C-alpha positions as CSV (number, residue, x, y, z in Angstrom):
1,X,51.8,-11.9,56.2
2,X,49.9,-8.9,54.7
3,X,48.8,-10.9,51.3
4,X,48.0,-7.3,49.7
5,X,51.4,-6.4,49.8
6,X,52.7,-9.3,47.5
7,X,53.7,-7.7,44.3
8,X,55.6,-10.9,42.6
9,X,56.8,-14.3,43.5
10,X,60.5,-13.4,43.8
11,X,60.3,-13.0,47.6
12,X,59.2,-16.7,48.0
13,X,63.3,-17.8,47.1
14,X,64.2,-16.5,50.6
15,X,61.5,-18.3,52.7
16,X,62.2,-21.3,54.8
17,X,59.6,-24.2,55.2
18,X,58.0,-22.6,58.3
19,X,57.7,-19.4,56.7
20,X,56.0,-21.2,53.7
21,X,53.7,-23.0,56.0
22,X,52.7,-19.8,57.4
23,X,52.5,-18.0,54.2
24,X,50.0,-21.1,53.2
25,X,47.6,-20.5,56.2
26,X,47.6,-16.7,55.4
27,X,46.5,-17.2,51.7
28,X,43.7,-19.9,52.7
29,X,42.4,-17.4,55.3
30,X,42.3,-14.5,52.6
31,X,40.7,-16.8,49.8
32,X,38.3,-17.9,52.3
33,X,37.0,-14.6,53.4
34,X,37.3,-13.2,49.8
35,X,35.3,-15.9,48.2
36,X,32.7,-15.9,50.6
37,X,31.7,-12.4,49.0
38,X,32.3,-12.7,45.5
39,X,32.0,-16.9,45.1
40,X,34.4,-18.7,43.1
41,X,36.2,-21.9,42.6
42,X,37.2,-22.0,46.2
43,X,37.4,-25.8,46.6
44,X,40.2,-26.3,43.9
45,X,42.1,-23.3,44.9
46,X,42.3,-24.3,48.7
47,X,43.9,-27.6,47.4
48,X,46.8,-26.1,45.4
49,X,48.0,-23.5,47.8
50,X,51.1,-25.2,49.0
51,X,51.6,-26.7,45.4
52,X,51.6,-23.2,43.5
53,X,53.7,-21.7,46.0
54,X,56.4,-24.4,45.5
55,X,56.0,-23.9,41.8
56,X,56.7,-20.2,42.1
57,X,59.5,-20.9,44.4
58,X,61.5,-23.4,42.5
59,X,60.7,-22.0,38.9
60,X,61.1,-18.7,37.6
61,X,57.9,-17.3,36.2
62,X,57.3,-15.7,33.8
63,X,60.5,-17.0,32.0
64,X,59.6,-20.6,33.2
65,X,55.8,-21.2,31.6
66,X,53.2,-22.6,34.3
67,X,50.2,-23.5,32.3
68,X,46.9,-24.2,34.5
69,X,44.7,-26.6,32.9
70,X,41.0,-25.3,33.1
71,X,42.4,-22.3,35.0
72,X,39.8,-22.3,37.8
73,X,42.6,-23.4,40.3
74,X,44.9,-20.3,39.6
75,X,43.7,-17.9,42.4
76,X,46.9,-18.6,44.4
77,X,49.0,-17.9,41.2
78,X,47.1,-14.6,40.9
79,X,47.9,-13.5,44.4
80,X,51.9,-14.7,44.1
81,X,52.0,-12.4,40.9
82,X,50.7,-9.2,42.6
83,X,46.8,-9.4,42.0
84,X,45.6,-9.7,45.6
85,X,44.4,-6.1,45.9
86,X,42.1,-7.0,43.1
87,X,40.3,-9.8,44.6
88,X,37.1,-7.8,46.0
89,X,36.5,-7.7,42.3
90,X,37.1,-11.3,41.7
91,X,34.4,-12.5,38.5
92,X,32.7,-9.2,38.9
93,X,31.9,-6.9,36.2
94,X,35.2,-5.3,35.0
95,X,37.1,-7.0,37.5
96,X,39.7,-9.8,38.2
97,X,38.8,-13.1,35.9
98,X,38.3,-16.2,37.6
99,X,40.8,-17.6,35.1
100,X,44.2,-16.9,33.9
101,X,44.2,-13.8,31.7
102,X,47.0,-12.7,29.3
103,X,45.9,-9.2,29.6
104,X,46.0,-9.4,33.5
105,X,49.5,-10.3,33.8
106,X,52.6,-11.3,32.1
107,X,52.5,-14.5,34.4
108,X,49.6,-15.8,32.8
109,X,50.9,-17.5,29.8
110,X,48.1,-19.5,28.8
111,X,44.1,-18.8,28.9
112,X,41.8,-21.7,29.5
113,X,38.3,-22.5,30.9
114,X,37.9,-25.9,29.2
115,X,39.6,-28.9,30.7
116,X,42.7,-31.0,29.1
117,X,44.2,-28.3,26.9
118,X,47.3,-27.6,28.9
119,X,49.6,-30.6,27.6
120,X,49.0,-29.7,24.1
121,X,49.8,-26.0,24.8
122,X,52.9,-27.0,26.8
123,X,54.0,-29.2,23.7
124,X,53.9,-26.1,21.6
125,X,55.7,-24.0,23.9
126,X,58.2,-26.4,24.5
127,X,58.9,-26.9,20.7
128,X,59.1,-23.3,20.2
129,X,61.7,-23.0,23.0
130,X,63.8,-25.6,21.3
131,X,63.5,-24.3,17.7
132,X,64.8,-21.0,19.2
133,X,67.5,-22.5,21.2
134,X,66.0,-21.0,24.3
135,X,66.3,-22.1,28.0
136,X,63.3,-22.1,30.1
137,X,61.1,-24.9,31.7
138,X,57.7,-25.5,30.7
139,X,55.3,-26.7,33.5
140,X,51.8,-27.7,32.5
141,X,49.6,-28.5,35.9
142,X,46.5,-30.7,35.1
143,X,44.2,-32.5,37.4
144,X,43.4,-36.2,37.4
145,X,40.1,-35.7,35.9
146,X,41.2,-33.5,33.0
147,X,43.8,-36.0,32.4
148,X,41.3,-38.3,31.2
149,X,39.9,-36.2,28.5
150,X,40.9,-37.3,24.9
151,X,43.1,-34.1,24.0
152,X,45.4,-34.9,27.0
153,X,45.7,-38.4,26.1
154,X,46.8,-37.5,22.8
155,X,49.2,-34.8,24.0
156,X,50.8,-37.3,26.6
157,X,51.1,-39.9,23.5
158,X,53.2,-37.1,21.6
159,X,55.0,-35.9,24.3
160,X,56.4,-39.4,25.2
161,X,57.0,-40.2,21.8
162,X,59.1,-37.1,21.0
163,X,60.9,-37.2,24.4
164,X,60.1,-33.3,24.8
165,X,61.8,-31.5,27.8
166,X,59.0,-30.6,30.4
167,X,57.6,-31.2,33.9
168,X,54.0,-32.3,34.0
169,X,52.5,-31.6,37.5
170,X,49.8,-34.2,38.0
171,X,47.2,-32.5,40.6
172,X,45.5,-35.3,41.8
173,X,43.0,-34.5,44.4
174,X,40.8,-37.8,43.6
175,X,37.7,-35.5,42.6
176,X,37.1,-33.3,39.8
177,X,33.9,-31.5,39.4
178,X,32.0,-34.8,40.2
179,X,33.9,-37.9,41.4
180,X,36.0,-39.3,38.7
181,X,34.8,-42.4,36.5
182,X,36.6,-44.9,34.6
183,X,39.8,-47.3,34.3
184,X,42.2,-43.8,34.4
185,X,40.8,-43.0,37.7
186,X,41.2,-46.5,39.2
187,X,44.7,-46.5,37.8
188,X,45.6,-43.3,39.6
189,X,44.0,-45.1,42.8
190,X,46.6,-47.7,42.4
191,X,49.4,-45.3,42.0
192,X,48.6,-43.6,45.0
193,X,48.8,-46.3,47.4
194,X,52.1,-47.9,46.0
195,X,55.2,-46.3,47.2
196,X,57.6,-49.2,46.6
197,X,58.7,-48.6,43.2
198,X,59.5,-44.9,43.8
199,X,61.3,-45.8,47.2
200,X,63.4,-48.7,45.3
201,X,64.2,-46.5,42.5
202,X,65.4,-43.7,44.7
203,X,67.4,-46.3,46.6
204,X,69.1,-47.6,43.6
205,X,70.0,-44.4,42.2
206,X,71.2,-43.2,45.3
207,X,73.5,-46.2,45.8
208,X,74.9,-46.2,42.4
209,X,75.8,-42.2,42.2
210,X,78.4,-43.2,45.1
211,X,80.2,-46.0,42.8
212,X,83.0,-45.1,40.4
213,X,81.3,-44.9,37.2
214,X,78.3,-44.8,38.7
215,X,76.5,-42.9,35.6
216,X,77.0,-46.0,33.4
217,X,76.1,-48.1,35.9
218,X,72.9,-46.2,36.2
219,X,72.2,-46.5,32.7
220,X,72.6,-50.4,33.0
221,X,70.4,-50.6,36.0
222,X,67.7,-49.0,33.8
223,X,66.7,-52.6,32.7
224,X,66.6,-54.0,36.0
225,X,64.6,-51.0,37.3
226,X,62.2,-51.6,34.3
227,X,62.0,-55.2,35.4
228,X,61.4,-54.2,39.0
229,X,58.5,-51.7,38.3
230,X,56.6,-54.5,36.8
231,X,56.9,-56.5,40.1
232,X,56.0,-53.4,42.4
233,X,53.7,-51.2,40.7
234,X,50.6,-52.0,39.5
235,X,50.1,-49.1,36.9
236,X,53.1,-48.0,34.6
237,X,51.2,-46.3,31.9
238,X,53.4,-43.1,32.0
239,X,56.7,-44.8,31.8
240,X,55.3,-47.2,29.1
241,X,54.8,-43.6,27.3
242,X,58.2,-42.6,27.7
243,X,57.4,-40.3,30.3
244,X,59.7,-40.5,33.7
245,X,57.3,-40.8,36.8
246,X,57.8,-39.2,40.3
247,X,55.6,-39.9,42.8
248,X,53.1,-39.9,44.5
249,X,54.4,-36.9,46.3
250,X,52.5,-35.1,49.2
251,X,51.3,-31.9,47.6
252,X,50.9,-30.3,51.1
253,X,54.6,-30.9,52.2
254,X,57.1,-28.4,50.9
255,X,60.1,-30.6,51.5
256,X,58.6,-33.4,49.3
257,X,57.4,-31.0,46.6
258,X,61.0,-29.5,46.4
259,X,62.7,-32.8,46.1
260,X,60.3,-33.8,43.3
261,X,60.7,-30.6,41.4
262,X,64.7,-30.4,41.6
263,X,64.6,-34.0,40.6
264,X,62.4,-33.4,37.6
265,X,65.0,-30.4,36.6
266,X,67.8,-32.9,36.3
267,X,66.0,-35.5,34.1
268,X,66.3,-35.0,30.4
269,X,63.0,-35.3,28.7
270,X,59.5,-35.3,30.0
271,X,58.7,-36.0,33.7
272,X,55.4,-36.5,35.4
273,X,55.3,-35.5,39.0
274,X,52.2,-37.1,40.7
275,X,50.9,-34.9,43.5
276,X,48.5,-35.8,46.0
277,X,46.5,-32.7,47.2
278,X,43.2,-32.6,49.0
279,X,40.5,-30.5,47.6
280,X,39.1,-27.7,49.9
281,X,41.8,-28.1,52.4
282,X,41.7,-25.9,55.3
283,X,38.1,-25.0,55.2
284,X,35.7,-27.8,56.5
285,X,32.7,-27.3,54.4
286,X,34.8,-27.5,51.3
287,X,36.9,-30.2,52.6
288,X,33.8,-32.6,53.3
289,X,32.3,-32.2,50.2
290,X,32.1,-35.1,48.0
291,X,29.6,-34.3,45.2
292,X,31.4,-31.0,43.7
293,X,29.1,-28.5,45.3
294,X,32.1,-26.5,46.2
295,X,33.7,-26.7,42.8
296,X,32.3,-23.2,41.8
297,X,29.6,-21.6,43.8
298,X,28.3,-18.0,44.8
299,X,28.9,-16.2,47.9
300,X,28.5,-18.1,51.1
301,X,28.3,-17.7,55.1
302,X,31.8,-17.7,56.1
303,X,31.1,-19.2,59.6
304,X,29.1,-22.3,58.1
305,X,29.8,-22.2,54.5
306,X,25.9,-22.1,53.7
307,X,25.7,-20.9,50.2
308,X,23.7,-17.7,50.2
309,X,20.9,-18.4,47.9
310,X,19.0,-15.8,45.7
311,X,15.6,-14.9,46.2
312,X,13.8,-17.1,43.6
313,X,12.2,-20.1,45.0
314,X,11.6,-21.6,41.3
315,X,13.7,-24.7,40.4
316,X,16.8,-24.2,38.5
317,X,16.2,-24.7,34.8
318,X,18.7,-27.7,35.0
319,X,16.5,-29.4,37.7
320,X,13.6,-28.8,35.5
321,X,14.9,-30.5,32.6
322,X,16.4,-33.3,34.5
323,X,13.4,-34.1,36.5
324,X,11.1,-34.2,33.4
325,X,13.5,-36.6,31.6
326,X,13.8,-38.8,34.7
327,X,9.7,-38.8,34.6
328,X,9.9,-40.1,31.2
329,X,12.7,-42.7,31.9
330,X,10.7,-44.3,34.7
331,X,8.0,-45.1,32.3
332,X,10.1,-45.8,29.3
333,X,13.5,-47.9,29.6
334,X,14.5,-46.6,26.2
335,X,15.2,-43.2,27.8
336,X,18.7,-43.1,28.9
337,X,20.7,-39.8,30.1
338,X,24.4,-39.3,29.6
339,X,26.6,-36.4,31.0
340,X,30.3,-35.5,30.5
341,X,31.2,-35.5,34.0
342,X,28.4,-32.9,34.9
343,X,25.7,-35.0,37.1
344,X,26.0,-32.3,39.7
345,X,25.8,-29.0,37.6
346,X,23.2,-30.7,35.3
347,X,21.1,-31.7,38.3
348,X,21.3,-35.3,37.2
349,X,22.3,-36.8,40.4
350,X,18.6,-37.9,41.5
351,X,18.3,-39.5,38.0
352,X,21.7,-41.3,38.7
353,X,20.5,-42.6,42.1
354,X,17.1,-43.8,40.8
355,X,17.8,-45.3,37.4
356,X,21.6,-46.1,37.6
357,X,21.4,-48.6,34.7
358,X,19.7,-46.0,32.5
359,X,22.6,-43.2,33.6
360,X,26.1,-42.6,31.9
361,X,28.7,-40.5,33.3
362,X,31.4,-40.9,30.8
363,X,33.8,-38.5,32.6
364,X,35.6,-35.3,30.7
365,X,34.8,-36.7,27.3
366,X,32.4,-34.7,25.6
367,X,33.2,-36.1,22.0
368,X,32.6,-39.8,23.4
369,X,29.3,-38.8,25.2
370,X,27.8,-37.4,21.7
371,X,29.0,-40.5,19.8
372,X,27.9,-43.1,22.4
373,X,24.7,-41.2,22.2
374,X,24.7,-41.8,18.4
375,X,25.3,-45.4,18.9
376,X,22.5,-45.8,21.4
377,X,20.0,-44.1,19.1
378,X,21.3,-46.4,16.0
379,X,19.9,-49.1,18.2
380,X,16.6,-47.9,19.2
381,X,17.4,-46.2,22.5
382,X,16.4,-42.7,23.5
383,X,19.4,-40.6,24.4
384,X,19.3,-37.5,26.5
385,X,22.6,-35.6,26.3
386,X,22.9,-32.9,29.1
387,X,25.7,-31.0,28.2
388,X,26.5,-26.9,28.8
389,X,26.6,-25.0,25.6
390,X,30.2,-24.2,26.1
391,X,31.4,-27.6,26.1
392,X,29.1,-28.7,23.3
393,X,31.6,-26.8,21.3
394,X,34.0,-29.6,22.0
395,X,31.8,-32.2,20.2
396,X,30.8,-30.2,17.3
397,X,32.2,-32.7,14.8
398,X,30.6,-35.6,16.4
399,X,27.2,-33.7,16.5
400,X,27.6,-33.0,12.7
401,X,29.4,-36.3,11.5
402,X,27.8,-39.0,13.7
403,X,24.5,-37.6,14.8
404,X,23.0,-35.2,12.3
405,X,24.6,-36.8,9.1
406,X,23.0,-39.9,10.4
407,X,19.8,-38.3,11.1
408,X,19.9,-40.1,14.5
409,X,17.3,-39.3,17.3
410,X,19.5,-37.7,20.2
411,X,18.1,-35.1,22.4
412,X,20.6,-32.5,23.4
413,X,19.7,-30.5,26.6
414,X,21.9,-27.4,25.9
415,X,22.6,-26.2,29.5
416,X,24.1,-22.9,30.5
417,X,22.4,-21.3,27.0
418,X,23.2,-17.7,26.7
419,X,25.0,-15.4,29.1
420,X,26.2,-17.2,32.2
421,X,27.9,-14.2,34.1
422,X,30.8,-14.8,36.4
423,X,32.9,-17.5,34.6
424,X,33.1,-15.3,31.4
425,X,34.2,-15.6,28.0
426,X,35.1,-19.4,28.2
427,X,31.9,-20.5,29.5
428,X,29.3,-17.8,27.9
429,X,26.7,-20.1,25.9
430,X,26.4,-18.1,23.0
431,X,27.6,-20.0,20.0
432,X,25.6,-22.9,19.9
433,X,22.9,-21.4,17.7
434,X,25.4,-20.6,15.0
435,X,27.1,-24.0,15.0
436,X,23.8,-26.1,15.3
437,X,21.6,-24.0,12.9
438,X,23.5,-25.0,9.9
439,X,23.2,-28.6,10.3
440,X,20.6,-29.8,8.0
441,X,18.5,-32.2,10.2
442,X,18.8,-30.3,13.5
443,X,16.0,-28.9,15.3
444,X,16.5,-26.1,17.7
445,X,14.3,-25.0,20.6
446,X,14.2,-22.9,23.7
447,X,11.4,-22.8,25.9
448,X,9.8,-19.4,27.9
449,X,8.8,-21.4,31.0
450,X,8.7,-24.5,32.6
451,X,5.5,-25.9,31.0
452,X,6.9,-24.9,27.6
453,X,9.9,-27.0,28.7
454,X,8.0,-30.0,29.7
455,X,6.1,-29.7,26.3
456,X,9.4,-29.4,24.1
457,X,10.8,-32.3,25.9
458,X,7.8,-34.8,25.7
459,X,7.5,-33.7,21.8
460,X,11.5,-34.2,21.5
461,X,11.3,-37.8,22.8
462,X,8.0,-38.8,21.5
463,X,6.8,-36.7,18.6
464,X,9.8,-35.7,16.7
465,X,12.6,-37.5,14.8
466,X,16.3,-36.7,14.0
467,X,18.6,-34.7,16.2
468,X,17.0,-31.9,18.6
469,X,18.7,-29.2,20.8
470,X,16.8,-27.8,23.5
471,X,18.6,-24.8,25.1
472,X,17.8,-23.7,28.6
473,X,19.6,-21.0,30.6
474,X,21.7,-21.0,33.6
475,X,19.8,-19.9,36.9
476,X,16.2,-20.5,38.1
477,X,12.9,-21.0,36.2
478,X,9.7,-18.5,36.4
479,X,8.1,-20.5,39.0
480,X,5.5,-21.9,36.3
481,X,3.5,-24.9,37.7
482,X,4.3,-28.0,35.3
483,X,1.3,-29.9,34.3
484,X,2.2,-33.3,32.1
485,X,0.5,-32.9,28.9
486,X,1.0,-35.1,25.6
487,X,0.0,-32.0,23.4
488,X,1.7,-31.9,20.3
489,X,3.8,-28.9,19.3
490,X,3.5,-28.0,15.7
491,X,7.3,-28.2,14.7
492,X,8.2,-24.5,13.7
493,X,5.2,-22.9,14.9
494,X,5.8,-19.7,16.8
495,X,3.8,-18.3,19.6
496,X,2.2,-14.8,19.3
497,X,2.3,-13.5,23.0
498,X,0.9,-10.0,22.3
499,X,-0.7,-8.9,19.2
500,X,0.5,-5.8,17.7
501,X,0.9,-3.8,14.5
502,X,4.0,-2.1,12.6
503,X,6.9,-3.7,14.4
504,X,7.2,-7.5,15.5
505,X,9.6,-7.9,18.5
506,X,10.9,-11.5,17.9
507,X,13.1,-13.5,20.7
508,X,13.1,-16.9,22.6
509,X,13.9,-18.0,26.1
510,X,14.5,-15.6,29.0
511,X,14.8,-12.3,26.8
512,X,11.1,-12.4,26.3
513,X,10.2,-11.1,29.6
514,X,12.3,-7.9,28.5
515,X,10.2,-7.8,25.1
516,X,7.2,-7.7,27.2
517,X,8.1,-4.9,29.2
518,X,9.3,-2.9,26.4
519,X,5.9,-3.5,24.9
520,X,4.1,-2.1,28.0
521,X,6.3,1.1,27.9
522,X,5.6,1.6,24.1
523,X,1.8,1.3,24.7
524,X,2.0,4.1,27.0
525,X,3.7,6.2,24.1
526,X,0.8,5.2,21.6
527,X,2.7,2.2,19.7
528,X,1.6,-1.2,19.8
529,X,4.0,-3.8,18.9
530,X,3.8,-7.4,18.5
531,X,5.6,-9.7,20.7
532,X,6.6,-12.9,19.3
533,X,8.0,-16.2,21.3
534,X,10.2,-17.8,18.5
535,X,10.4,-21.1,20.4
536,X,11.7,-22.8,17.5
537,X,14.8,-21.3,16.3
538,X,14.9,-23.9,13.6
539,X,12.8,-24.5,11.6
540,X,11.5,-21.0,11.6
541,X,8.0,-20.1,11.4
542,X,7.9,-19.4,7.5
543,X,4.1,-18.8,7.5
544,X,4.5,-16.2,10.0
545,X,7.3,-14.3,8.4
546,X,5.1,-14.1,5.2
547,X,2.3,-12.6,7.3
548,X,4.5,-9.9,8.4
549,X,5.7,-9.3,5.0
550,X,2.0,-8.9,3.9
551,X,1.2,-6.8,6.9
552,X,4.0,-4.4,5.8
553,X,5.3,-4.7,9.3
554,X,9.0,-4.4,10.4
555,X,11.2,-7.0,12.6
556,X,13.4,-6.5,15.7
557,X,15.1,-9.8,16.6
558,X,16.5,-9.9,20.0
559,X,18.8,-12.7,20.8
560,X,21.2,-13.5,23.6
561,X,23.5,-14.9,21.4
562,X,26.0,-14.2,18.3
563,X,24.4,-12.1,15.7
564,X,26.6,-13.9,13.0
565,X,24.8,-17.2,12.2
566,X,21.8,-15.9,14.7
567,X,18.1,-16.2,14.3
568,X,18.0,-12.7,13.0
569,X,20.4,-13.6,10.3
570,X,18.6,-16.4,9.2
571,X,15.4,-14.0,9.1
572,X,17.2,-11.7,6.9
573,X,18.1,-14.5,4.7
574,X,14.8,-15.8,4.2
575,X,13.5,-12.5,3.2
576,X,16.4,-11.9,0.8
577,X,16.0,-15.3,-0.9
578,X,12.0,-14.7,-1.1
579,X,12.9,-11.3,-2.5
580,X,10.4,-9.7,0.3
581,X,10.7,-6.4,1.4
582,X,11.1,-6.4,5.1
583,X,13.2,-4.4,7.4
584,X,15.0,-6.4,10.3
585,X,17.1,-5.0,13.0
586,X,19.1,-7.4,15.1
587,X,20.2,-6.8,18.9
588,X,22.7,-9.2,20.3
589,X,26.4,-10.0,20.4
590,X,27.9,-8.5,17.5
591,X,31.3,-10.2,16.7
592,X,32.9,-10.1,20.1
593,X,33.5,-12.4,23.4
594,X,31.8,-11.4,26.4
595,X,33.8,-11.3,29.4
596,X,32.7,-11.9,33.2
597,X,30.1,-10.0,35.3
598,X,26.7,-9.9,36.3
599,X,24.3,-10.8,33.4
600,X,22.2,-7.7,33.8
601,X,25.1,-5.5,33.1
602,X,26.4,-7.5,30.2
603,X,22.9,-7.5,28.7
604,X,23.2,-3.7,28.9
605,X,26.4,-3.8,27.1
606,X,24.9,-5.5,24.2
607,X,21.9,-3.7,24.2
608,X,19.0,-6.1,25.4
609,X,17.4,-3.7,27.5
610,X,14.0,-2.4,27.9
611,X,15.2,1.1,27.0
612,X,17.0,0.2,24.1
613,X,14.4,-1.9,22.5
614,X,12.1,1.3,23.2
615,X,14.4,3.4,21.3
616,X,15.0,0.9,18.3
617,X,11.3,0.8,17.9
618,X,10.8,4.7,17.9
619,X,13.9,5.0,15.6
620,X,12.1,2.7,13.2
621,X,8.8,4.8,13.4
622,X,10.6,8.1,12.9
623,X,12.3,6.6,9.8
624,X,9.0,5.4,8.3
625,X,7.4,8.9,9.1
626,X,10.3,10.7,7.4
627,X,10.1,8.3,4.2
628,X,6.4,9.1,4.1
């Protein structure tokens, strides 16, 4: 079948199982070829081909609401709803989003890039339906890893208590971004291997339905089945919550999927269909991945699955940080590392392997990770929490209430800070400075290179007290050789990279190189600016800021972050409070969400370019000349 000709899912209604199997093969081939060029979350999507087809065949989107948890597994949904012709632009600048997007299609009814939101959203939609007296199905699709998230468990508790009518699809591929951990994962393992209860339940229902008064007999038999399930099923978690359980179901068998979905429609109240799928199905490199490499990746070689690497030979920033923390932990048993289900992304697998007793993967549980770190710190340990900036948002209250308020010595490695590119607005790490900088005890840093990263980590563990956040970007470092040193960094002291006059260009992290290039261009035009590495975002270098005022200089603050609550605004507030007349211009993200695309193109959109910085400096100079 020509996948690019699909306009909407209505054609599925007429297809038999053989045709559906052929369609599944065609979609897998299409996805493997397209994602080899664009990259993407190929493993998760290959695992849900049959499941997504079945959902669109036996439900009626968009009247029925299919809600994808996280959303990275919605590629097949996008194909079936008429967006296959756009797949050449997947995750590209101004192209097709890698997640559900309300503006793309009426079939996208919920946007998500973080896990464990689907059940709460489904509860809201179902309640809206019931209040309005409408008739449609609500179908949240959630993975076994995401179901361990606290928000999902809160929603399950409410759904079961309220007996709200919906069909929950538990997509169990036995693996999320990294191998799942915890008691919930072990429970799913027992459920996967136990068919006896569901087989007995179906046999009893089928027998009773043929007898006179079968409906009443089935009601009476519920008590028998309730006893039966305790005898033959090792996990009855969902039914104890008041949610009918169907499964396990083979997620690659259309007949089994049809029976389960049609059965769920006949049950009044919430139903969970436990679907077993194989992540990466149909493409050997993705199928054989056991550590999450194929969760989300860049372009790859179609024949072998080998990821096409960039030109940089420098190690990833995540590796620089994790290896440095590991070196401390080998000498100091009080140093421990915590990750919320991201040991692969945060490059902590080596730490996990070499020091398993000092390593904690808590699963998709950012809030728990932060408060656990607080508990460790309260008892003399030195916890390092490696967490993506976008996921740290989920633990804001824990950072404030449990760590900062108690002034506990927890070190946060804030990974993927700044623009991350292809994953788009749900993953851009541009909000952590505003939501951390107003916390009274928090120290915030960002290194310019690998050597400064080492110094910051050493000082964070052994020289500073209280909570500390060290930001670092996605991608590779600069290739600077790291020389271990115990040199103390004076907290709040900025580094003057280039001396100058009239205008100070202030920034931190990877954008410093853009400032240096702009300074070179300005020298060609006879303008000598100062370039400042504001490596401490909080506390700021107040002594230097006073010097600027005394030297009658102007400031341009460039930050790959939100302007509201950012460094530039803090500088402006300082000058205002001190009644110092210093002109401050800010370049960054001005009160908007940044969508997906190449980082350089996104930087151009927000004005963080050599050309714009040069123009802004020259404009300041011209304005001054006119005043004179």
